[in-house]
Structures are given as structure tokens and as C-alpha cells.
C-alpha positions in Angstrom: -22.1 -9.8 -24.3 -18.4 -9.2 -23.8 -19.0 -5.5 -22.8 -21.7 -6.5 -20.3 -19.4 -9.1 -18.6 -16.5 -6.5 -18.6 -18.7 -3.9 -16.9 -20.0 -6.5 -14.5 -16.4 -7.4 -13.8 -15.4 -3.9 -12.8 -18.4 -3.5 -10.5 -18.8 -7.0 -9.1 -15.7 -9.1 -9.9 -16.8 -12.2 -7.9 -20.2 -12.3 -9.6 -18.4 -11.9 -13.0 -16.0 -14.7 -12.2 -18.9 -17.0 -11.3 -20.9 -16.1 -14.5 -17.8 -16.6 -16.7 -17.1 -20.0 -15.0 -20.7 -21.2 -15.4 -21.4 -20.1 -19.0 -18.0 -20.3 -20.8 -14.7 -22.0 -21.0 -12.8 -18.7 -20.6 -11.2 -19.6 -17.3 -10.5 -23.1 -18.4 -8.4 -21.9 -21.4 -6.4 -19.6 -19.1 -5.9 -22.0 -16.1 -5.1 -25.7 -16.3 -7.2 -26.6 -13.2 -10.1 -25.0 -11.3 -7.9 -24.6 -8.2 -6.4 -21.2 -9.1 -9.6 -19.6 -10.3 -11.2 -20.7 -7.0 -8.4 -19.1 -4.9 -8.7 -16.1 -7.2 -12.4 -15.9 -6.5 -11.8 -15.9 -2.7 -8.7 -13.6 -2.5 -7.9 -11.7 -5.7 -10.9 -11.5 -8.2 -9.6 -8.6 -10.3 -6.2 -10.3 -10.8 -7.9 -13.6 -11.8 -10.1 -11.8 -14.4 -7.1 -9.8 -15.7 -4.9 -12.8 -16.0 -7.6 -14.8 -17.8 -8.2 -11.9 -20.2 -4.4 -11.5 -20.9 -3.9 -15.3 -21.6 -7.0 -15.6 -23.8 -6.2 -12.4 -25.7 -2.4 -12.6 -26.1 -1.5 -16.2 -24.9 1.2 -14.7 -22.7 1.3 -12.1 -20.0 3.8 -9.6 -21.5 3.8 -5.9 -22.4 0.6 -4.0 -21.8 -1.1 -7.3 -20.6 1.5 -7.5 -17.8 0.7 -3.9 -16.8 -3.0 -4.7 -16.6 -2.4 -7.8 -14.4 -0.1 -5.8 -12.1 -2.6 -3.0 -11.8 -5.3 -5.6 -11.0 -3.1 -7.1 -8.3 -2.4 -3.7 -6.8 -6.2 -3.0 -6.7 -6.9 -6.3 -5.1 -4.2 -5.9 -2.5 -5.4 -2.3 -1.8 -8.9 -3.4 -1.3 -7.8 -6.1 1.1 -5.4 -3.8 3.0 -7.9 -1.0 3.4 -10.5 -3.4 4.8 -8.0 -4.6 7.5 -7.0 -1.0 8.3 -10.6 0.1 8.7 -11.4 -2.8 10.9 -8.6 -1.8 13.3 -9.9 1.7 13.5 -13.4 0.6 14.5 -12.3 -1.9 17.1 -9.4 0.1 18.6 
């Protein structure tokens, strides 16, 4: 089951976040409230999943876990930035 959710998370991170939220307490153990996972769902889904994985696996975000969270943040920001850049090309 974990590998299926992991593969789903790489392809469709928002769907994976929704499935994890509905069927487990994985996000609840990583975040104190539902506010941060909701914002992560809207703006940075890869980072939200990576942080939840790091906290549930290691209880802190240090070492290789920090590297994974930073890479996820870069991927999220790259996806957002590229969409804005492409939008300017098509309208301008």
C-alpha cells in the first residue's frame, strides 16, 4: 500500500494528499492542525508530502530528510514558476 501511495504521490500529488488525508492519520501526526496541509494542498503538494514523510519517518527534518524536503520545495516552486512563465508567453 505504501508503494502505491508513493507512486501516486509522484504522479498526482494532490490526489495522494487527499487519499492520505481521508484514509490515514499520516498528515495528522506530522502537522498539528489541518491548516498547513490544506495550504500545502493548494500551493506546494510535493513539499507537504515530503515534510509529512520526513516527520513520520525520522521525527525531525535533518540530514537527508532535509535534502528531500528542499528538493520537493524546489520542484513545487519550479512547477509554479514555469506555469506563470508559459502564461505570459501565450498572452503576450
